[in-house]
C-alpha positions in Angstrom: -1.7 -0.8 0.6 -5.0 1.1 0.8 -6.5 1.9 4.2 -9.8 0.3 4.9 -12.8 2.6 5.1 -16.3 2.0 6.6 -19.0 1.2 4.1 -22.7 2.3 4.6 -23.6 -0.6 2.4 -22.1 -3.0 4.9 -23.9 -1.2 7.7 -27.2 -1.6 5.9 -26.7 -5.3 5.7 -25.8 -5.6 9.3 -28.6 -3.4 10.6 -31.3 -5.0 8.5 -30.2 -8.5 9.3 -29.6 -7.9 13.0 -32.8 -6.0 13.3 -34.6 -9.4 13.8 -33.1 -9.6 17.3 -30.9 -12.6 17.8 -30.6 -13.0 14.0 -27.5 -13.5 12.0 -27.1 -13.7 8.2 -25.7 -12.1 5.1 -27.0 -9.5 2.7 -26.1 -7.0 0.0 -26.9 -3.3 -0.3 -26.9 -1.2 -3.4 -26.4 2.5 -3.1 -29.1 4.7 -4.6 -27.7 8.0 -3.6 -24.7 8.9 -1.4 -25.2 7.5 2.1 -28.4 5.7 1.3 -28.8 2.0 0.1 -31.5 -0.5 -0.5 -30.8 -4.1 0.2 -31.8 -7.7 0.8 -30.6 -10.3 3.2 -31.1 -13.8 4.4 -30.5 -15.1 7.9 -31.8 -17.0 10.8 -34.6 -14.5 11.0 -35.7 -15.1 7.4 -35.6 -13.0 4.3 -35.5 -9.2 4.8 -35.6 -6.3 2.4 -34.9 -2.7 3.5 -33.4 0.7 3.2 -30.5 2.1 5.2 -28.5 5.2 5.7 -25.0 5.5 6.9 -22.2 8.0 7.7 -18.8 6.6 8.3 -19.0 3.3 10.2 -22.5 4.0 11.7 -25.7 3.2 9.9 -29.4 2.9 10.5 -32.0 0.8 8.6 -35.6 -0.2 8.3 -36.6 -3.5 6.8 -39.6 -5.8 6.2 -39.4 -9.5 6.5 -41.4 -12.3 4.8 -43.9 -12.3 7.8 -44.7 -8.6 7.3 -42.8 -7.5 10.4 -41.3 -4.0 10.1 -37.9 -3.8 11.9 -35.5 -1.0 12.7 -31.9 -1.2 13.6 -28.6 0.5 14.1 -25.1 -0.9 13.5 -21.5 -0.3 12.9 -19.2 -2.0 10.5 -15.9 -1.9 8.6 -15.0 -3.1 5.2 -12.1 -3.6 2.8 -11.8 -3.5 -1.0 -11.8 -6.6 -3.0 -8.9 -6.4 -5.4 -8.9 -3.3 -7.7 -12.7 -3.3 -8.1 -15.3 -1.1 -6.4 -16.6 -4.2 -4.5 -16.0 -4.3 -0.7 -16.3 -7.1 1.8 -16.7 -6.5 5.5 -18.3 -7.3 8.9 -20.6 -5.4 11.1 -22.6 -5.6 14.3 -25.8 -4.0 15.4 -29.0 -4.2 17.3 -32.6 -3.7 16.4 -36.3 -4.2 17.3 -39.6 -5.1 15.7 -41.5 -1.8 15.1 -44.7 -3.4 13.8 -45.9 -7.0 13.8 -49.1 -7.8 11.9 -49.7 -10.9 14.0 -49.8 -8.9 17.2 -53.4 -8.1 18.4 -54.0 -4.4 18.4 -53.8 -2.9 21.9 -56.9 -1.1 23.2 -56.5 2.1 25.0 -57.4 2.0 28.7 -61.2 2.7 29.1 -61.9 2.1 25.4 -65.3 0.5 24.6 -65.6 -2.7 22.8 
């Protein structure tokens, strides 16, 4: 039996999807270079596309959802191989925040003129 190893692709999915704060869902990541993946996910926070980087069980990601919000997150996950293929399935947890929301009114600096 092979030992399980963490997967940055899994962490991407968890960070991008959890980045919506109180969001849960599923996604898929495709590695573009070692440690970096692009992905898409669907969850209670909507559809999100993003990029993530991971090392071991830890990963970070930045994503954009269908409302144009830019989110960032961090997460940890574990995965296991599916049969004898290169595919893996796993689970992860993470946290995140909205970095930019186009619907938020721009904040004016104190003392700024109108």
